[in-house]
N, C-alpha and C positions, 0 to 999 in steps of 0.2 A: 594654409599659412604655417610657415615654420616658426617654431618657438625660439626666441633668442634670449640668451643670458645677457642682460644689460646692467652696467654698473657705471657710476660716476665717481671718480677718485678726486678728492680735494687734497692737494699736497702742498704744504707750507715750504716756501723757499727760505733757506737759512739766511739770516741778515748778512749782507756783504757778498752774497752769492748770486745776486740777481742777474749779473752779466753772464754767469755760467748757465743759468736757466735759459736765458735768451739764446745763448750759443747752442745749447742742447736742442731747443725747438728748431732753430735754424738748420742744425745738422740733420734732423729728421726731415724737414721740409726739402732740403737739398738732396736727400737720399730716398726720395719718394718711390722710385722704381724699385729699388732693392727692398724697401720697407713693404711694398705690396706683396712681394714674394714671401717675406717672413710671415706676413698676416695669413697668407694662404696656407703655409705650413702649420699655423697655430689655429686654423679655422676661426679667424677673427674677421668679421665682415666690415667693421667700421671702428676706427680709432681716431678720435679728434682731440686736439689739445687747445687749451685756452689759457691765457695769462690774465690775472686779475690782481688789482691792488685793493686791499681792504684794511682800513685803519693803519695805513703805513707799512703793511706787510704784503709781500708778493705771494701769490698762490698760483700753482699750475693745476688746472683741471684737466682730467682725462676722461673722455666719454668712450666706453667700449661696448661693442655688441659682437657677440660670438656664440658659437654652439655651447661652449662651457669655458667661462673666463678663468676659473681656477686651473683647469687643464692647460689652457692657452698660456697663462703665466708660467706654469711649470715647464712647458715646452720651451718658451722663450728664455727662461732663467738657466736652462741646462744646454742651451744652443751653443755651438761653436761658431756661429755666424758672427762675423766682425761687426756688423751693424748692431746686433743685439748686445754684444759685449760693450761697445761704445755707448749704447743707449743706457745700459745699467750703470756704467762708469759715471756718466753725467749725472744720473739720478742720485747715485751714492754721494757725489761731491756736493750737490746743491739742495737736496731735499731733506727736511728734518724727519728724523725717525721717531720723534716723540709727539708729533702733532699731525693733524690732518684727519680725513674721514673717508669712508667708503660708503657710498649710498647704493642700495639695491633699488632697482626699478620696480615700482609698484604697479605701473600700468604703462603700456606703450600702444600707440595706434600707428599702424603702418599702411602705406600704399605702395609697396614695392612692385606690385604687378604692373604699375604704370610706367616703370622705368624702361 
């Protein structure tokens, strides 16, 4: 079994930027084929996004599984790929830089050989 680096990012959406967050996630959804190629370059195996509203505040959750998430983020942030550039532009516009959280995975149980 391959060891995966897994993290859950909780990102608070800036008040008034909820539509930008939805547009961002729709952009990723509509760019799925290109996104898969960028994930391959970053050695990311799974990247999932969730929207949640908590006490009147919107959050974007991102679940990632990769060989090395820090390295994957570094590759993505220095990429000249148009999808990565637009992805970070959306995030910069709608995600708060002063709140949120990154949770490290304590335990995961997988059954990938069944795929």
